C-alpha positions in Angstrom: -15.3 -52.5 -107.4 -14.5 -51.4 -104.1 -18.1 -50.8 -103.3 -19.1 -54.4 -104.6 -16.2 -55.8 -102.3 -17.5 -53.7 -99.1 -21.1 -55.1 -99.9 -19.8 -58.6 -100.0 -17.6 -58.4 -96.8 -20.5 -56.7 -95.0 -23.0 -59.6 -95.9 -20.2 -62.0 -95.0 -19.8 -60.7 -91.5 -23.5 -60.6 -91.0 -23.8 -64.1 -92.1 -20.8 -65.0 -89.2 -23.0 -63.0 -86.9 -26.2 -65.0 -87.7 -24.2 -68.3 -87.4 -23.0 -67.1 -83.8 -26.7 -66.5 -83.1 -27.9 -69.9 -84.4 -25.3 -71.6 -82.3 -26.4 -69.7 -79.2 -29.9 -70.6 -79.7 -28.9 -74.2 -80.0 -27.0 -74.0 -76.8 -29.9 -72.3 -75.1 -32.2 -75.3 -76.0 -29.7 -77.8 -75.0 -27.1 -76.6 -72.3 -29.2 -73.7 -71.3 -28.3 -70.4 -71.6 -29.5 -67.0 -69.7 -29.2 -63.6 -70.0 -25.3 -63.8 -69.1 -24.6 -66.2 -71.7 -26.5 -64.7 -74.3 -24.9 -61.3 -73.6 -21.5 -63.0 -73.8 -22.1 -64.8 -76.9 -23.6 -61.5 -78.6 -20.6 -59.2 -77.2 -18.0 -62.0 -78.7 -19.9 -61.9 -82.0 -20.0 -58.0 -82.2 -16.3 -57.7 -80.9 -15.1 -60.1 -83.8 -16.9 -58.1 -86.6 -15.3 -54.9 -85.5 -12.0 -56.2 -84.9 -12.1 -58.3 -88.1 -12.9 -55.3 -90.2 -10.1 -53.2 -88.7 -7.9 -56.0 -89.1 -8.6 -56.3 -92.7 -8.4 -52.6 -93.3 -5.0 -52.9 -91.6 -3.6 -55.4 -93.7 -5.3 -54.2 -96.8 -7.6 -57.2 -97.4 -10.8 -57.1 -99.5 -11.7 -60.7 -98.9 -11.4 -63.5 -96.8 -9.7 -66.6 -98.0 -10.7 -70.4 -97.5 -8.4 -70.6 -94.5 -9.5 -67.7 -92.7 -13.1 -69.0 -93.1 -12.1 -72.2 -91.0 -10.4 -69.9 -88.4 -13.5 -67.9 -88.2 -15.9 -71.1 -88.0 -13.6 -71.9 -85.1 -14.3 -68.7 -83.4 -18.1 -69.1 -83.8 -17.5 -72.4 -81.7 -15.6 -70.3 -79.3 -18.4 -68.0 -79.0 -20.5 -70.6 -77.8 -17.8 -71.6 -75.3 -17.7 -68.2 -74.1 -21.3 -68.1 -73.5 -21.3 -71.4 -71.6 -18.4 -70.4 -69.5 -20.0 -67.1 -68.8 -23.4 -69.0 -67.7 -21.8 -72.0 -66.1 -18.4 -71.2 -65.1 -16.7 -73.8 -62.8 -19.6 -76.4 -63.2 -19.2 -79.6 -65.2 -20.4 -78.9 -68.7 -19.6 -81.8 -71.1 -20.5 -79.4 -73.9 -17.5 -76.9 -73.1 -15.3 -80.1 -73.6 -16.9 -81.2 -76.7 -16.6 -77.6 -78.5 -13.2 -77.1 -77.2 -12.0 -80.2 -78.5 -13.4 -79.5 -81.9 -11.9 -75.9 -81.8 -8.6 -77.2 -81.1 -8.7 -79.7 -83.8 -9.8 -77.2 -86.3 -6.5 -75.1 -85.6 -4.7 -77.7 -87.4 -7.0 -77.8 -90.4 -6.9 -73.8 -91.0 -3.2 -74.2 -91.6 -3.2 -77.0 -94.0 -6.1 -75.5 -95.9 -4.1 -72.2 -96.4 -0.8 -74.1 -97.6 -3.0 -76.2 -99.9 -4.7 -73.4 -101.4 -1.9 -71.1 -101.7 -3.5 -68.3 -99.4 -1.0 -68.4 -96.5 -0.7 -64.6 -95.5 0.2 -62.7 -92.3 -3.2 -61.3 -92.1 -4.4 -65.5 -91.6 -1.6 -66.0 -89.2 -2.7 -63.2 -86.9 -6.1 -64.0 -87.2 -5.6 -67.6 -86.0 -3.2 -66.3 -83.5 -5.8 -64.1 -81.9 -8.6 -66.9 -82.2 -6.3 -69.2 -80.2 -5.4 -66.9 -77.7 -8.9 -65.9 -76.9 -9.8 -69.8 -76.7 -7.2 -70.2 -74.2 -8.3 -67.2 -72.3 -12.0 -68.7 -72.3 -10.8 -72.1 -70.9 -8.6 -70.7 -68.3 -11.2 -68.8 -66.7 -13.6 -71.8 -66.5 -10.6 -74.1 -65.2 -9.5 -71.4 -62.7 -12.9 -71.8 -60.8 -11.8 -75.1 -59.9 -7.9 -75.3 -59.6 -7.6 -71.7 -58.1 -6.8 -68.1 -60.0 -3.4 -69.2 -60.8 -4.7 -70.8 -64.0 -5.6 -67.5 -65.3 -1.9 -66.7 -65.8 -2.2 -69.0 -69.0 -4.7 -67.0 -70.4 -3.4 -63.7 -69.6 0.2 -64.2 -70.6 0.0 -63.3 -74.1 -2.1 -60.3 -73.7 0.3 -59.2 -71.0 3.3 -59.4 -73.4 1.2 -57.7 -75.8 0.8 -54.7 -73.4 4.2 -54.8 -72.4 5.1 -54.4 -75.9 3.5 -51.1 -76.1 5.8 -49.5 -73.3 8.9 -51.5 -74.4 9.6 -51.5 -78.3 12.0 -53.8 -78.3 9.3 -56.5 -77.7 7.7 -55.5 -80.8 10.2 -57.5 -83.0 9.5 -60.5 -85.3 10.3 -63.7 -83.5 11.8 -66.5 -85.7 9.6 -69.7 -86.5 10.0 -72.1 -83.6 8.8 -75.7 -83.3 8.7 -75.4 -79.5 6.8 -72.3 -79.2 4.0 -73.8 -81.2 4.3 -77.5 -79.2 3.8 -75.2 -76.0 1.0 -73.2 -77.5 -1.0 -76.4 -78.3 -0.1 -77.9 -74.9 -2.1 -75.0 -73.3 -5.5 -76.1 -74.8 -5.0 -79.7 -74.7 -4.2 -79.4 -70.8 -7.0 -77.0 -70.4 -9.7 -79.1 -72.1 -8.4 -82.2 -70.3 -8.7 -80.4 -67.0 -12.4 -79.1 -67.9 -13.6 -82.7 -68.4 -13.0 -83.6 -64.9 -12.4 -87.2 -66.2 -8.4 -87.3 -65.9 -6.6 -87.7 -62.5 -3.8 -85.3 -61.6 -5.1 -82.7 -64.4 -4.0 -79.8 -61.8 -0.3 -81.2 -62.4 -0.9 -81.3 -66.0 -1.9 -77.5 -66.0 0.6 -76.6 -63.8 3.5 -78.2 -66.2 1.7 -76.2 -69.0 1.8 -73.4 -67.3 5.6 -73.6 -66.4 6.3 -74.5 -70.4 4.3 -71.3 -71.2 6.6 -69.2 -68.6 9.5 -70.7 -69.8 8.4 -70.3 -73.8 7.8 -66.3 -73.0 10.7 -66.0 -71.1 13.0 -67.4 -74.1 11.1 -65.2 -76.6 11.7 -62.3 -74.2 15.3 -62.9 -74.0 15.9 -63.3 -77.9 14.1 -60.2 -78.5 16.0 -58.2 -76.0 19.5 -59.7 -77.4 18.2 -58.8 -81.0 17.7 -55.0 -80.2 21.4 -54.7 -78.5 
């Protein structure tokens, strides 16, 4: 049985990788992808496969759930965004905005699918969070070319928090659910997509406000974790 599950998982991982390659081919024929874009997209697909397999082993998962597959579909879109940003960073790219909008909308879908199918899990929540974090990182890189390197803080803060938790054990605690935290996280993607579109005036201010809200959110969480360990 274990061998059958392993083969199924391997086959599914290959399918997701194949879908990524198909998307890159479509983008190459429409938006234009050179060697750098292809390299970034393929690297994203390979990294996803390795990290996904490790996460499944760590969580003792033998199969993906329906919501996990929705999240991975979003991840394929993000792979396309990664390739486009690597190839056309800082330039007006409507396809980046379009893919970003779909990926953000999909973030509301995977949670609903998990609840409707009774497949809510710590693995699925972590997968969703990592996919969201990487989308924000890639979008922040894209927008930083227009607004300045300070925008990179939006994408880097979460990874800085994780790095800090390696040396500060108190940051590894479990945070209580927070609507404010979810709202602030959603604001980052919306602000960055709006800024990437180049169609909204004063988008720089919107991004700055989103960053300020993110700093506040992380600061609040760090303070809570510090108090909970005292």
